C-alpha positions as CSV (number, residue, x, y, z in Angstrom):
1,X,-0.3,31.4,21.9
2,X,3.1,31.4,20.3
3,X,4.3,28.5,22.5
4,X,1.2,26.5,21.6
5,X,1.8,27.2,17.9
6,X,5.4,26.1,18.2
7,X,4.4,22.9,20.0
8,X,1.9,22.1,17.2
9,X,4.5,22.7,14.5
10,X,7.1,20.7,16.3
11,X,4.7,17.8,16.7
12,X,3.6,18.0,13.1
13,X,7.3,17.9,12.0
14,X,8.0,14.9,14.2
15,X,4.9,13.1,12.8
16,X,6.0,13.9,9.2
17,X,9.5,12.6,10.0
18,X,8.1,9.3,11.4
19,X,5.7,9.1,8.5
20,X,8.5,9.4,5.9
21,X,10.8,7.0,7.8
22,X,8.1,4.4,8.3
23,X,6.7,4.9,4.8
24,X,10.2,4.3,3.3
25,X,10.4,1.0,5.1
26,X,6.9,0.0,4.2
27,X,6.9,0.8,0.5
28,X,10.5,-0.3,0.1
29,X,9.6,-3.8,1.4
30,X,6.5,-3.8,-0.8
31,X,8.7,-3.2,-3.8
32,X,11.1,-5.9,-2.6
33,X,8.4,-8.5,-2.3
34,X,6.9,-7.6,-5.7
35,X,10.0,-6.8,-7.8
36,X,12.7,-9.0,-6.3
37,X,11.5,-11.8,-4.1
38,X,8.6,-12.7,-6.4
39,X,10.9,-12.9,-9.4
40,X,13.4,-15.0,-7.4
41,X,10.7,-17.5,-6.5
42,X,10.0,-18.1,-10.2
43,X,13.5,-19.4,-10.6
44,X,14.4,-20.9,-7.2
45,X,14.3,-24.6,-6.6
46,X,11.9,-26.0,-4.0
47,X,14.5,-26.3,-1.2
48,X,15.8,-22.7,-1.5
49,X,12.2,-21.3,-1.8
50,X,11.1,-23.2,1.3
51,X,14.1,-21.9,3.2
52,X,13.3,-18.3,2.3
53,X,9.7,-18.7,3.2
54,X,10.5,-20.1,6.6
55,X,13.4,-17.8,7.6
56,X,13.5,-14.6,5.6
57,X,9.8,-13.9,4.8
58,X,8.6,-13.8,8.4
59,X,11.3,-11.3,9.4
60,X,10.6,-9.2,6.3
61,X,6.9,-9.3,7.0
62,X,7.4,-8.1,10.6
63,X,9.1,-4.9,9.3
64,X,6.6,-4.7,6.5
65,X,3.4,-4.8,8.6
66,X,4.7,-2.6,11.4
67,X,6.1,-0.1,8.9
68,X,2.5,0.1,7.6
69,X,1.2,0.7,11.1
70,X,3.6,3.6,11.9
71,X,3.0,5.1,8.4
72,X,-0.7,5.0,8.8
73,X,-1.0,6.2,12.4
74,X,1.5,9.1,11.9
75,X,-0.2,10.1,8.7
76,X,-3.7,10.2,10.2
77,X,-2.5,12.2,13.2
78,X,-0.7,14.6,10.8
79,X,-3.9,15.1,8.8
80,X,-5.8,15.7,12.1
81,X,-3.3,18.1,13.6
82,X,-2.8,20.2,10.4
83,X,-6.5,20.1,9.5
84,X,-5.6,18.8,6.0
85,X,-8.5,18.5,3.6
86,X,-7.1,19.1,0.1
87,X,-8.2,16.9,-2.8
88,X,-4.6,15.6,-3.3
89,X,-4.0,14.6,0.3
90,X,-7.5,13.0,0.6
91,X,-6.9,10.8,-2.4
92,X,-3.5,9.8,-1.0
93,X,-5.0,9.1,2.5
94,X,-7.8,7.0,0.9
95,X,-5.3,4.8,-1.1
96,X,-2.9,4.6,1.9
97,X,-5.7,3.4,4.1
98,X,-6.8,0.7,1.7
99,X,-3.1,-0.4,1.4
100,X,-2.8,-0.5,5.2
101,X,-6.0,-2.6,5.5
102,X,-4.8,-5.0,2.8
103,X,-1.6,-5.6,4.8
104,X,-3.3,-6.5,8.0
105,X,-6.5,-8.1,6.8
106,X,-5.3,-10.0,3.7
107,X,-1.6,-10.1,3.2
108,X,-0.4,-11.0,6.7
109,X,-3.2,-13.5,7.5
110,X,-2.6,-15.2,4.2
111,X,1.1,-15.3,4.5
112,X,0.9,-16.9,7.9
113,X,-0.9,-19.8,6.3
114,X,1.8,-20.0,3.6
115,X,4.6,-19.9,6.1
116,X,3.0,-22.6,8.3
117,X,2.5,-24.8,5.3
118,X,6.1,-24.5,4.3
119,X,7.3,-25.4,7.8
120,X,4.9,-28.4,7.9
121,X,6.2,-29.7,4.5
122,X,9.8,-29.1,5.6
123,X,9.1,-31.3,8.7
124,X,7.9,-34.1,6.5
125,X,4.2,-33.3,6.6
126,X,1.6,-32.4,3.9
127,X,1.0,-28.9,2.6
128,X,-1.9,-27.1,4.3
129,X,-5.0,-27.4,2.1
130,X,-5.6,-23.6,1.9
131,X,-2.0,-22.6,1.3
132,X,-2.3,-22.2,-2.5
133,X,-5.4,-20.1,-2.2
134,X,-3.8,-18.0,0.6
135,X,-0.8,-17.3,-1.6
136,X,-3.0,-16.2,-4.4
137,X,-5.0,-13.8,-2.1
138,X,-1.8,-12.3,-0.7
139,X,-0.3,-11.9,-4.2
140,X,-3.4,-10.1,-5.5
141,X,-3.5,-7.7,-2.5
142,X,0.2,-7.1,-2.7
143,X,0.0,-6.3,-6.4
144,X,-3.0,-4.0,-5.7
145,X,-0.9,-2.2,-3.1
146,X,1.9,-1.8,-5.6
147,X,-0.5,-0.4,-8.1
148,X,-1.8,2.1,-5.6
149,X,1.6,3.1,-4.3
150,X,2.4,5.1,-7.4
151,X,-0.6,7.5,-7.4
152,X,-0.6,7.4,-3.6
153,X,2.9,8.9,-3.4
154,X,2.1,11.3,-6.3
155,X,-1.0,12.7,-4.5
156,X,0.7,12.9,-1.1
157,X,3.5,15.0,-2.6
158,X,1.0,17.1,-4.7
159,X,-0.6,18.3,-1.5
160,X,2.4,20.5,-1.0
161,X,3.8,21.1,-4.4
162,X,0.8,21.3,-6.8
163,X,-1.5,24.1,-5.8
164,X,-4.5,23.0,-7.8
165,X,-4.7,19.8,-5.7
166,X,-4.6,21.7,-2.5
167,X,-8.2,22.8,-3.0
168,X,-10.4,21.5,-0.3
169,X,-12.3,18.3,-1.0
170,X,-15.4,20.1,0.2
171,X,-15.1,22.4,-2.9
172,X,-14.9,19.5,-5.4
173,X,-17.8,18.7,-7.6
174,X,-19.9,15.6,-6.8
175,X,-19.1,14.2,-10.2
176,X,-15.4,14.5,-9.7
177,X,-15.6,12.9,-6.2
178,X,-17.7,10.0,-7.6
179,X,-15.4,9.4,-10.5
180,X,-12.2,9.5,-8.5
181,X,-13.2,7.6,-5.4
182,X,-15.5,5.3,-7.3
183,X,-12.5,4.2,-9.5
184,X,-10.4,3.7,-6.4
185,X,-13.2,1.6,-4.7
186,X,-13.6,-0.6,-7.8
187,X,-9.8,-1.3,-7.9
188,X,-9.8,-2.0,-4.2
189,X,-12.6,-4.5,-4.6
190,X,-10.8,-6.2,-7.4
191,X,-7.8,-6.5,-5.1
192,X,-10.0,-8.6,-2.8
193,X,-12.3,-10.5,-5.1
194,X,-10.9,-10.1,-8.6
195,X,-7.8,-11.1,-10.6
196,X,-4.4,-9.5,-11.2
197,X,-5.0,-9.1,-15.0
198,X,-2.6,-6.4,-16.3
199,X,-0.8,-6.0,-13.0
200,X,0.4,-9.7,-13.0
201,X,3.9,-8.8,-14.3
202,X,6.3,-6.4,-12.8
203,X,6.3,-4.2,-15.9
204,X,2.5,-4.4,-16.0
205,X,2.0,-3.2,-12.4
206,X,4.5,-0.4,-12.8
207,X,3.0,0.8,-16.1
208,X,-0.5,0.5,-14.6
209,X,0.5,2.5,-11.6
210,X,1.6,5.4,-13.7
211,X,-1.5,5.1,-15.9
212,X,-3.7,5.2,-12.9
213,X,-2.0,8.3,-11.6
214,X,-2.6,10.0,-14.9
215,X,-6.2,9.0,-15.0
216,X,-6.9,10.1,-11.4
217,X,-5.2,13.4,-12.0
218,X,-7.2,14.1,-15.2
219,X,-10.4,13.2,-13.4
220,X,-9.6,15.8,-10.7
221,X,-8.6,18.5,-13.3
222,X,-11.2,18.0,-15.9
223,X,-14.4,17.2,-14.1
């Protein structure tokens, strides 16, 4: 019995370690794309921008998307092994799952079109017809992930350090669940079909991330 418990604890620790390492790479690159590379592209000339898209972006996206995979898989396994069901962790898991899906279903497929278009233009051809639209889709999903990253990290940490958010999701009121997860769903849908709006700028997405964190926390606490 004790050996089995030790084994479970050791596995949980290893998963948490992988989760933190992979998450650092994933979110770090998310912030690089949104706060650094995006701002550089606004000032770079066409040749420099094309070179970055062809050579740097594919490499960065490789680490980005596989960081997302290892973060997601290790996190889901950790939730399963530790039987986690607190309100805080479930909010974090929901937002992290949406972010993961955005990476693999929107950002990466769209960026492949942008990269292929840049290579074709560099070779003397015409830009691919869907490149501009693909860039817009990737940008919206990426900004949405940046927005979600702030509350996602807050609620992940709260599952350990804020006792009130450790309460099982099964004990939460239907109104609270509908308000919290309904808001998350609406923002996720906007990240696919809507517009960037207030999260267009770097300051806007950072400020909106903290505002969303506060709103979600209040919805959990007050309803």
